[in-house]
SEDRENDREN-379258 format. One line per field, with one value per residue (C-alpha): x, y, z. Coordinates in nm, 3 decimals. Layout:
REM residues N
east X;...
north Y;...
up Z;...
This chain:
REM residues 757
east 0.828;0.670;0.417;0.095;0.224;0.261;-0.093;-0.240;-0.057;-0.207;-0.569;-0.553;-0.429;-0.692;-0.967;-0.841;-0.853;-1.205;-1.312;-1.162;-1.100;-1.221;-1.566;-1.775;-1.873;-1.519;-1.405;-1.462;-1.253;-0.969;-0.977;-0.938;-0.629;-0.468;-0.530;-0.348;-0.072;-0.034;0.011;0.280;0.461;0.574;0.817;1.017;1.341;1.412;1.201;1.150;1.042;0.811;0.639;0.573;0.444;0.216;0.074;0.024;-0.160;-0.378;-0.462;-0.545;-0.794;-0.941;-0.967;-1.146;-1.398;-1.446;-1.512;-1.762;-1.939;-1.990;-2.111;-2.362;-2.492;-2.511;-2.461;-2.641;-2.965;-2.941;-2.890;-3.220;-3.414;-3.283;-3.597;-3.824;-4.026;-4.090;-4.215;-3.945;-3.842;-3.493;-3.266;-3.053;-2.685;-2.540;-2.624;-2.760;-2.509;-2.623;-2.510;-2.608;-2.890;-2.943;-2.907;-2.824;-2.823;-2.694;-2.950;-2.983;-3.289;-3.486;-3.753;-3.672;-3.812;-3.564;-3.224;-3.035;-2.909;-2.706;-2.851;-2.741;-3.075;-3.087;-3.340;-3.344;-3.662;-3.717;-3.486;-3.450;-3.568;-3.320;-3.241;-2.989;-2.815;-3.045;-3.362;-3.628;-3.782;-4.042;-4.038;-4.114;-3.796;-3.714;-3.407;-3.126;-2.800;-2.494;-2.268;-2.358;-2.327;-2.388;-2.380;-2.035;-1.901;-1.865;-1.637;-1.727;-2.032;-1.964;-1.616;-1.788;-2.024;-2.330;-2.561;-2.807;-2.892;-3.240;-3.428;-3.677;-4.032;-4.034;-4.377;-4.352;-4.066;-4.163;-3.965;-4.140;-3.929;-3.592;-3.421;-3.395;-3.021;-2.923;-2.648;-2.424;-2.415;-2.260;-1.949;-2.163;-2.329;-1.995;-1.860;-2.157;-2.121;-1.769;-1.883;-2.140;-1.889;-1.662;-1.931;-2.020;-1.679;-1.456;-1.479;-1.655;-1.334;-1.149;-1.438;-1.485;-1.095;-1.089;-1.413;-1.246;-0.920;-1.087;-1.376;-1.283;-1.618;-1.500;-1.863;-1.821;-1.457;-1.531;-1.795;-1.495;-1.411;-1.092;-0.933;-1.039;-0.868;-0.558;-0.526;-0.568;-0.312;-0.073;-0.114;-0.229;-0.592;-0.430;-0.433;-0.806;-0.846;-0.809;-0.512;-0.203;-0.086;-0.408;-0.365;-0.006;-0.077;-0.371;-0.156;0.133;-0.100;-0.242;0.099;0.208;-0.069;-0.032;0.327;0.451;0.433;0.194;-0.088;-0.090;-0.214;-0.527;-0.593;-0.486;-0.639;-1.011;-0.959;-0.787;-1.086;-1.345;-1.185;-1.189;-1.565;-1.605;-1.434;-1.667;-1.451;-1.275;-0.995;-0.730;-0.814;-0.878;-0.520;-0.379;-0.574;-0.463;-0.095;-0.090;-0.264;0.018;0.270;0.139;0.059;0.407;0.613;0.337;0.358;0.741;0.751;0.932;0.703;0.719;0.560;0.492;0.330;0.103;0.036;-0.074;-0.281;-0.479;-0.529;-0.646;-0.908;-1.060;-1.081;-1.222;-1.492;-1.552;-1.353;-1.494;-1.322;-1.023;-1.189;-1.189;-0.966;-0.914;-0.792;-0.547;-0.398;-0.361;-0.188;0.034;0.139;0.219;0.388;0.620;0.701;0.756;0.994;1.154;1.173;1.467;1.678;1.602;1.693;1.996;2.126;2.039;2.252;2.544;2.523;2.370;2.435;2.157;2.313;2.151;1.795;1.653;1.837;1.701;1.360;1.345;1.516;1.281;0.966;1.113;1.187;0.838;0.677;0.894;0.830;0.446;0.415;0.652;0.388;0.070;0.186;0.087;-0.268;-0.290;-0.213;-0.466;-0.752;-0.701;-0.485;-0.242;0.093;0.138;0.509;0.523;0.361;0.681;0.716;0.354;0.384;0.710;0.551;0.235;0.248;0.368;0.101;-0.159;-0.045;-0.077;-0.424;-0.538;-0.423;-0.551;-0.875;-1.033;-0.907;-1.079;-1.396;-1.392;-1.342;-1.623;-1.848;-1.789;-1.716;-1.845;-1.697;-1.346;-1.382;-1.468;-1.159;-0.933;-1.095;-1.028;-0.654;-0.635;-0.789;-0.471;-0.262;-0.541;-0.515;-0.136;-0.207;-0.476;-0.221;0.057;-0.183;-0.303;0.046;0.196;-0.100;-0.047;0.320;0.325;0.331;0.263;0.063;0.176;-0.095;-0.037;-0.235;0.026;0.267;0.577;0.455;0.404;0.752;0.913;0.728;0.821;1.199;1.179;1.042;1.305;1.596;1.426;1.406;1.762;1.905;1.712;1.813;2.194;2.163;2.004;2.301;2.556;2.650;2.652;2.475;2.503;2.158;2.263;2.239;1.871;1.788;1.951;1.801;1.464;1.497;1.614;1.336;1.100;1.222;1.197;0.840;0.753;0.936;0.776;0.432;0.515;0.610;0.332;0.148;0.352;0.400;0.113;-0.122;-0.420;-0.586;-0.947;-1.000;-1.334;-1.271;-1.457;-1.656;-1.935;-2.281;-2.165;-1.938;-1.594;-1.401;-1.057;-0.914;-0.542;-0.240;0.103;0.012;-0.351;-0.612;-0.981;-1.219;-1.566;-1.811;-1.697;-1.930;-2.002;-2.150;-1.839;-1.646;-1.379;-1.471;-1.474;-1.279;-1.001;-1.007;-0.962;-0.692;-0.494;-0.526;-0.405;-0.104;-0.019;0.017;0.219;-0.057;-0.056;-0.350;-0.676;-0.724;-1.098;-1.366;-1.693;-1.994;-2.255;-2.516;-2.550;-2.683;-2.498;-2.382;-2.212;-2.091;-2.057;-1.673;-1.621;-1.570;-1.298;-1.128;-1.132;-0.957;-0.725;-0.580;-0.552;-0.853;-0.827;-1.181;-1.515;-1.785;-2.148;-2.476;-2.708;-3.031;-2.899;-3.147;-2.985;-3.217;-2.918;-2.792;-2.447;-2.432;-2.373;-2.100;-1.924;-1.937;-1.815;-1.526;-1.424;-1.419;-1.185;-0.969;-0.936;-1.121;-1.277;-1.645;-1.838;-2.216;-2.262;-2.574;-2.483;-2.264;-1.903;-1.563;-1.273;-0.910;-0.695;-0.345;-0.379;-0.759;-1.047;-1.384;-1.716;-1.959;-2.296;-2.636;-2.897;-3.255;-3.457;-3.727;-3.625;-3.309;-3.093;-3.172;-3.065;-2.688;-2.369;-2.262;-1.898;-1.745;-1.372;-1.110;-0.752;-0.465;-0.682;-0.940;-1.282;-1.500;-1.860;-1.908;-2.292;-2.344;-2.691;-2.831;-3.120;-3.280;-3.458;-3.123;-2.971;-3.238;-3.177;-2.804;-2.897;-3.134;-2.898;-2.580;-2.417;-2.291;-1.958;-1.816;-1.647;-1.371;-1.501;-1.850;-1.907;-2.271;-2.542;-2.713;-2.501;-2.640;-3.015;-3.272;-3.374;-3.030;-2.783;-3.063;-3.039;-3.034;-2.764;-2.544;-2.596;-2.460;-2.179;-2.067;-1.835;-1.538;-1.530;-1.819;-1.756;-2.040;-1.970;-2.189;-2.198;-2.417;-2.768;-3.147;-3.224;-3.127;-2.842;-2.689;-3.015;-3.011;-3.194;-2.912;-2.631;-2.810;-2.825;-2.452;-2.361;-2.520;-2.290;-2.001;-1.718;-1.602;-1.808;-1.647;-1.803;-1.647;-1.830;-1.647;-1.313;-1.269;-1.091;-1.118;-0.841;-0.862;-0.574;-0.651;-0.383;-0.058;0.175;0.550
north -1.980;-2.314;-2.507;-2.375;-2.007;-2.081;-2.230;-1.936;-1.700;-1.873;-1.897;-1.536;-1.403;-1.590;-1.483;-1.114;-1.131;-1.282;-1.001;-0.718;-0.817;-1.145;-1.197;-1.456;-1.647;-1.707;-1.849;-2.203;-2.185;-2.015;-2.264;-2.553;-2.363;-2.345;-2.713;-2.792;-2.566;-2.722;-3.054;-2.894;-2.772;-3.119;-3.061;-2.817;-2.984;-2.803;-2.975;-2.684;-2.461;-2.741;-2.796;-2.420;-2.359;-2.667;-2.555;-2.203;-2.310;-2.584;-2.321;-2.057;-2.289;-2.371;-2.003;-1.929;-2.202;-2.105;-1.743;-1.838;-2.086;-1.810;-1.570;-1.815;-1.981;-1.654;-1.338;-1.360;-1.504;-1.220;-0.952;-1.085;-0.956;-0.594;-0.361;-0.575;-0.499;-0.802;-0.863;-1.101;-1.280;-1.259;-1.336;-1.041;-1.151;-0.836;-0.513;-0.185;0.065;0.414;0.707;1.066;1.027;0.662;0.319;-0.028;-0.380;-0.706;-0.994;-1.346;-1.403;-1.709;-1.738;-2.031;-1.888;-1.608;-1.683;-1.432;-1.519;-1.242;-0.889;-0.545;-0.354;0.029;0.262;0.639;0.739;0.675;0.448;0.078;-0.091;-0.223;-0.520;-0.795;-1.074;-1.362;-1.165;-1.273;-0.991;-0.934;-0.625;-0.494;-0.432;-0.280;-0.470;-0.303;-0.447;-0.516;-0.519;-0.186;0.122;0.457;0.317;0.139;-0.205;-0.212;-0.466;-0.351;-0.560;-0.868;-0.899;-0.895;-1.185;-0.958;-1.076;-0.785;-0.445;-0.356;-0.047;-0.106;0.040;0.175;0.095;-0.268;-0.366;-0.593;-0.825;-1.171;-1.366;-1.521;-1.768;-2.116;-2.138;-1.782;-1.922;-1.910;-1.536;-1.535;-1.367;-1.080;-1.037;-1.041;-0.778;-0.559;-0.582;-0.474;-0.161;-0.078;-0.105;0.121;0.399;0.355;0.365;0.583;0.961;1.051;1.180;0.833;0.578;0.572;0.523;0.231;0.079;0.080;-0.064;-0.350;-0.441;-0.288;-0.088;0.248;0.407;0.644;0.723;0.843;1.080;1.277;1.410;1.589;1.297;1.059;1.288;1.335;0.948;0.899;1.166;1.022;0.683;0.498;0.381;0.037;0.055;0.031;-0.224;-0.522;-0.725;-0.902;-0.649;-0.713;-1.080;-1.061;-0.870;-1.093;-1.414;-1.244;-1.164;-1.521;-1.683;-1.444;-1.597;-1.981;-1.990;-2.069;-2.453;-2.679;-2.625;-2.247;-2.371;-2.502;-2.166;-1.944;-2.099;-2.078;-1.719;-1.626;-1.760;-1.610;-1.282;-1.311;-1.395;-1.090;-0.874;-0.963;-1.227;-0.942;-1.042;-0.879;-1.043;-1.390;-1.353;-1.290;-1.562;-1.824;-1.715;-1.707;-2.047;-2.185;-2.021;-2.193;-2.533;-2.554;-2.650;-2.911;-3.079;-3.077;-2.843;-2.495;-2.182;-2.028;-1.690;-1.750;-2.076;-1.944;-1.628;-1.848;-2.056;-1.755;-1.626;-1.953;-1.994;-1.663;-1.707;-2.063;-1.928;-1.625;-1.590;-1.238;-1.131;-1.062;-0.733;-0.603;-0.316;-0.451;-0.786;-0.624;-0.393;-0.646;-0.912;-0.635;-0.529;-0.868;-0.970;-0.674;-0.802;-1.173;-1.079;-0.756;-0.746;-0.996;-0.802;-0.462;-0.598;-0.766;-0.437;-0.273;-0.523;-0.458;-0.066;0.003;-0.089;-0.333;-0.472;-0.167;-0.228;0.124;0.116;-0.234;-0.136;0.174;0.003;-0.286;-0.044;0.147;-0.167;-0.307;0.000;0.019;-0.341;-0.314;-0.006;-0.120;-0.318;-0.127;0.227;0.141;0.038;0.348;0.561;0.393;0.385;0.692;0.903;0.986;0.855;0.893;0.997;1.035;0.717;0.563;0.869;0.830;0.445;0.500;0.752;0.568;0.186;0.080;0.296;0.151;-0.217;-0.127;0.040;-0.265;-0.511;-0.310;-0.202;-0.556;-0.571;-0.244;-0.363;-0.676;-0.486;-0.246;-0.528;-0.657;-0.332;-0.029;0.232;0.083;0.024;0.394;0.500;0.260;0.382;0.753;0.674;0.481;0.768;0.969;0.745;0.757;1.136;1.102;0.920;1.166;1.455;1.273;1.196;1.555;1.698;1.471;1.537;1.913;1.899;2.020;1.731;1.473;1.315;1.327;1.340;1.044;1.168;1.375;1.244;1.364;1.167;0.850;0.873;0.920;0.621;0.404;0.508;0.443;0.095;0.033;0.137;-0.082;-0.387;-0.342;-0.317;-0.608;-0.845;-0.750;-0.813;-1.162;-1.230;-1.126;-0.792;-0.489;-0.169;0.102;0.182;0.533;0.543;0.457;0.654;0.972;0.917;0.879;1.197;1.398;1.278;1.361;1.723;1.733;1.640;1.909;2.178;2.074;2.092;2.454;2.556;2.375;2.700;2.964;3.302;3.542;3.243;3.104;2.780;2.690;2.311;2.156;1.819;1.507;1.443;1.242;1.423;1.744;2.023;2.142;2.407;2.504;2.847;2.904;3.089;3.093;3.282;3.207;2.921;2.936;2.654;2.718;2.454;2.114;1.841;1.533;1.165;0.982;0.734;0.986;1.266;1.597;1.742;1.486;1.554;1.925;1.898;1.649;1.861;2.156;1.983;1.858;2.213;2.319;2.480;2.400;2.629;2.752;3.138;3.113;2.827;2.972;2.753;2.876;2.710;2.421;2.122;1.791;1.773;2.117;2.107;1.749;1.764;2.109;1.969;1.739;2.003;2.234;1.948;1.858;2.216;2.551;2.756;3.131;3.210;3.049;3.236;3.119;3.279;3.440;3.266;2.950;2.646;2.423;2.103;1.870;2.014;2.111;2.466;2.416;2.149;2.391;2.681;2.463;2.315;2.684;2.798;2.521;2.567;2.942;2.993;3.331;3.307;3.547;3.521;3.702;3.927;4.163;4.134;4.217;4.186;3.988;4.026;3.718;3.715;3.770;3.675;3.897;3.754;3.922;3.744;3.788;3.725;3.696;3.666;3.372;3.121;2.825;2.760;2.674;3.004;3.210;3.096;3.268;3.317;3.390;3.601;3.544;3.749;3.627;3.698;3.923;3.634;3.566;3.287;3.253;2.973;2.937;2.692;2.567;2.894;2.848;3.075;3.273;3.375;3.424;3.680;3.860;3.894;4.023;4.282;4.400;4.438;4.415;4.053;4.067;3.808;3.532;3.277;2.984;2.912;2.647;2.555;2.590;2.316;2.025;2.112;2.095;2.202;2.483;2.634;2.800;2.972;3.119;3.488;3.430;3.239;3.514;3.779;3.571;3.402;3.165;3.011;2.695;2.554;2.284;2.087;1.920;1.609;1.224;0.953;1.061;0.995;1.356;1.335;1.583;1.728;1.794;1.746;2.081;2.243;2.065;2.217;2.576;2.534;2.400;2.719;2.956;2.782;2.618;2.388;2.186;1.963;1.729;1.584;1.246;1.208;1.397;1.361;1.652;1.947;2.214;2.546;2.788;3.154;3.380;3.271;3.307;3.342
up 0.250;0.355;0.136;0.323;0.246;-0.119;-0.126;0.051;-0.201;-0.489;-0.333;-0.239;-0.575;-0.754;-0.534;-0.579;-0.933;-0.933;-0.679;-0.894;-1.263;-1.384;-1.522;-1.323;-1.625;-1.715;-1.380;-1.457;-1.772;-1.613;-1.326;-1.569;-1.746;-1.397;-1.339;-1.679;-1.601;-1.267;-1.453;-1.683;-1.379;-1.329;-1.606;-1.405;-1.305;-0.982;-0.718;-0.480;-0.779;-0.914;-0.575;-0.532;-0.874;-0.848;-0.516;-0.636;-0.951;-0.770;-0.493;-0.748;-0.939;-0.601;-0.511;-0.842;-0.775;-0.422;-0.510;-0.811;-0.553;-0.302;-0.556;-0.741;-0.396;-0.170;-0.345;-0.680;-0.520;-0.258;-0.535;-0.694;-0.388;-0.432;-0.492;-0.314;0.002;0.215;0.574;0.718;1.032;1.148;1.437;1.564;1.551;1.699;1.886;1.729;1.632;1.668;1.450;1.426;1.178;1.164;1.327;1.200;1.322;1.165;1.149;1.010;0.781;0.880;0.616;0.396;0.100;0.108;-0.066;0.155;0.502;0.637;0.628;0.757;0.843;0.847;1.025;0.942;1.114;1.486;1.684;1.732;2.052;2.296;2.083;2.194;2.019;1.999;1.983;1.716;1.512;1.240;1.027;0.667;0.491;0.154;0.046;-0.163;-0.318;-0.100;-0.405;-0.568;-0.368;-0.548;-0.891;-0.830;-0.738;-0.344;-0.173;0.173;0.264;0.072;0.238;0.566;0.476;0.439;0.165;0.138;0.286;0.396;0.521;0.795;0.801;1.155;1.252;1.135;1.354;1.651;1.878;1.870;2.109;2.179;1.957;2.105;2.048;2.157;2.388;2.078;2.112;2.443;2.301;2.162;2.489;2.677;2.433;2.495;2.870;2.836;2.627;2.890;3.174;2.973;2.952;3.307;3.468;3.249;3.210;2.893;2.723;2.780;2.746;2.370;2.317;2.583;2.441;2.093;2.238;2.426;2.177;1.842;1.855;1.699;1.660;1.949;1.884;1.543;1.681;1.829;1.477;1.593;1.777;1.505;1.246;1.435;1.486;1.111;1.024;1.288;1.137;1.461;1.365;1.381;1.749;1.773;1.503;1.735;1.621;1.704;1.970;2.167;2.162;2.236;2.554;2.653;2.604;2.799;3.084;3.102;3.089;3.373;3.576;3.471;3.345;2.998;3.010;2.810;3.049;2.943;2.607;2.773;2.923;2.635;2.333;2.461;2.575;2.230;2.050;2.281;2.238;1.860;1.863;2.099;1.852;1.574;1.391;1.218;0.967;1.177;1.489;1.318;1.167;1.500;1.672;1.429;1.450;1.819;1.820;1.582;1.804;2.116;1.964;1.769;2.087;2.199;1.855;1.860;1.569;1.517;1.473;1.125;1.058;0.705;0.759;1.034;0.820;0.537;0.742;0.870;0.516;0.408;0.687;0.617;0.236;0.269;0.483;0.255;-0.063;-0.100;0.217;-0.008;-0.109;0.260;0.350;0.702;0.565;0.310;0.567;0.844;0.630;0.454;0.807;0.916;0.592;0.660;1.010;0.886;0.593;0.695;1.059;1.096;0.857;1.020;1.362;1.205;1.092;1.415;1.608;1.388;1.420;1.760;2.124;2.146;2.481;2.644;2.740;2.648;2.315;2.238;2.344;2.122;1.831;1.857;1.852;1.548;1.349;1.432;1.313;0.998;0.915;0.974;0.750;0.469;0.287;0.409;0.294;-0.087;0.064;0.270;-0.028;-0.242;-0.005;0.209;-0.023;0.263;0.386;0.761;0.780;1.158;1.250;1.387;1.617;1.741;1.791;1.974;2.227;2.290;2.214;2.522;2.694;2.477;2.573;2.934;2.914;2.714;2.974;3.262;3.099;3.118;3.483;3.554;3.397;3.604;3.905;3.822;3.773;4.110;4.323;4.100;4.331;4.322;3.943;3.877;4.092;3.901;3.564;3.666;3.723;3.396;3.198;3.241;3.024;2.767;2.773;2.725;2.406;2.294;2.340;2.148;1.859;1.835;1.875;1.593;1.368;1.414;1.282;0.923;0.657;0.917;0.647;0.297;0.023;-0.199;-0.502;-0.672;-0.933;-0.733;-0.433;-0.650;-0.799;-0.461;-0.321;-0.627;-0.585;-0.208;-0.257;-0.530;-0.299;-0.025;-0.247;-0.361;0.001;0.106;-0.196;-0.144;0.217;0.154;-0.076;0.191;0.024;0.254;0.114;0.377;0.510;0.506;0.124;0.086;0.387;0.270;-0.072;0.082;0.288;-0.002;-0.227;0.032;0.059;-0.315;-0.300;-0.035;-0.240;-0.554;-0.366;-0.273;-0.610;-0.808;-0.821;-1.020;-0.893;-1.005;-1.080;-0.884;-0.926;-0.898;-0.810;-0.776;-0.595;-0.671;-0.354;-0.528;-0.491;-0.317;-0.359;-0.236;-0.427;-0.340;-0.449;-0.402;-0.496;-0.375;-0.054;0.018;0.032;0.062;0.058;-0.071;0.060;0.202;0.166;-0.033;-0.041;-0.146;0.060;0.146;0.366;0.196;0.466;0.415;0.038;0.093;0.344;0.135;-0.172;0.005;0.150;-0.189;-0.321;-0.029;0.209;0.574;0.667;0.525;0.521;0.490;0.491;0.314;0.337;0.107;0.313;0.581;0.387;0.419;0.054;0.097;0.455;0.620;0.578;0.737;1.086;0.968;0.777;1.086;1.254;0.996;0.922;1.092;0.960;1.015;0.940;0.897;0.690;0.729;0.597;0.832;0.892;0.711;0.725;0.969;0.928;0.923;1.275;1.153;1.290;1.662;1.606;1.365;1.609;1.902;1.683;1.565;1.919;2.029;1.722;1.764;1.416;1.374;1.275;1.059;1.015;0.678;0.699;0.432;0.125;0.163;-0.014;0.131;0.011;0.100;-0.052;-0.420;-0.416;-0.407;-0.302;-0.346;-0.107;-0.245;-0.078;-0.361;-0.249;-0.366;-0.274;-0.069;0.149;-0.139;-0.285;0.008;0.044;-0.033;-0.394;-0.442;-0.719;-0.708;-0.877;-0.904;-1.136;-1.367;-1.414;-1.233;-1.130;-1.013;-0.735;-0.715;-0.438;-0.469;-0.597;-0.870;-1.116;-0.854;-0.696;-1.050;-1.130;-0.796;-0.891;-1.238;-1.091;-0.826;-1.023;-1.347;-1.364;-1.550;-1.789;-1.601;-1.702;-1.481;-1.360;-1.088;-1.191;-0.922;-0.757;-0.925;-1.271;-1.149;-1.418;-1.199;-1.207;-1.461;-1.643;-1.986;-1.865;-1.623;-1.876;-2.125;-1.883;-1.739;-2.066;-1.891;-2.086;-1.864;-1.659;-1.391;-1.243;-0.920;-0.929;-0.837;-0.835;-0.759;-0.808;-0.906;-1.275;-1.214;-1.430;-1.607;-2.000;-2.033;-1.825;-2.044;-2.348;-2.221;-2.147;-2.493;-2.647;-2.438;-2.283;-2.511;-2.222;-1.975;-1.718;-1.478;-1.162;-1.210;-1.541;-1.495;-1.126;-0.957;-1.219;-1.180;-1.391;-1.372;-1.330;-1.482;-1.666;-1.368;-1.421
């Protein structure tokens, strides 16, 4: 690695330590210690090692100071504004993003007395006016922290350079004029024009994908829950995260027009950086822009291109601008992918040249595609497992079948937009033709995602051991190859396949015969309960407020215990915290039956999308108007409809029997519903109680606890402002129940039902 690469490594490592581990007040002392150590590195005899060590240590000290400087000058003063409501003036720096239940827009605060500069403003009531980048606005804003989200340290906003979040008082928002220097937002206006042309020209099923591909805006793509879930499972979301592939195609197209000589640099560089600004200066595209710029400029300067040097230059540029960017998932994934290509791709291609007929164009193209896919995922898989709890096993297949199409669509997409701007009729005709390759990609992603175990759940111990062994074998193969020794690639490949098969078999055998398991998943403030035995799987509620979608959590958990389908999805009621992940679960897995309560309160607007998705996926829908009993595999489910006061009280209560033991899953049922159950029937003793309404003081009453006498009570709860679980509820449980578990403290809670064999 060249000197710049070592400096970038030291700077990034120090910034990451400051972001995740080190205390802010100790950073100057640690930086001083690194400076002293850099002086001590001069004693190392070997010059190459001495230089690398000194560079790493000096850059590390600089990284710590830079991170602390950013925190003290920008972040800490902004945090002091949290909780205040202030009338502010601001310049809009982007365009509003519209979601189902809110809108948001990024602004730069212009009031000199305010310490924060970059803010992300949310509006939950009403709608934002047609704002454009460069508009000046005035509004009353209630500010909140950008560092702490739901009681935990968040890296999302600070990594994007956002100092503070704010909530707009709707009636206070007015547009006061146009900023004098609004010309600086030309790239944003150009990007918005491209998005509008995509919506106008392309068919509705293709427009969101093309728009995401051309500009990186995935807001509309994410609204197609089925397609987005399929892309995530197939491991191809990187395609719409504007990055190196897009710039490669852009530069190739420009060089096709003007040639590859030195003059192409004069054309390509401005276009590269204009496109980078249009894409919002995201880490992935900045990294690609720097590397492409270095690649183009190196011959002009009479230097050879070096992947490690250009990668290091990109990393340093991003972190010097904002050291907290190191906490961004996008930056980490982008650089992990590129690091794999820089260090592993040459060895993979070398092995392929030795063992495959690379002189044949088709073989060379296929092998190169596979090698690039493996290289790009080699270092990013651990991050995918950490952040998304899923390893996309079939991403090389999805990439192989669609990447060449995606590259063509990207290049042609801009041409279609240009044509549509000049001659709308011809533009729509060209867009109609281009929509068919887009539909091919959609079909491939859905087909790949539908294959059992296309995505491997990364949360199990068996998967972690398999992944560790796989990397150990890969490292051994790579080291031996660098030393000139030849370990046949068949050995690690076969070992990886055998290990994967063992993981899948272990998942299937994880539930003993004759035993069922009740798992309350940690979905933050919400509820998602999975009841499964060897032959059946039932999900009761599927909603939450965590960063991970509850549907993804449920699907990943079921895959980890060997289930590829859901026999029944029961939603006790239709509030967001119990049902907002149901659409994703319907898309991720085959669900045989969806059970909903009759007359459910649908204030959150979930019913119609659920019924539409169930129809598309071939899921039978039961609207439960009277109590019934369902037998699924070894599970017996009494679906009860207690009568109560408000909408929470009128949901479904599930009494589950499995392997000789029983459980009550109460949903949001409160004391009125509990009294209704006690009056209507004899409530039996139960082994497990999933407490009603997240441990609210108005649920899990004394009379019901005395009748049910649970051995174990699980409270599904997360960060909230309601005081849940209530202290009086915990006191009532302490008198009756010997074991009380909480998902906010224990995470996922699994309770066996029966001993099995």
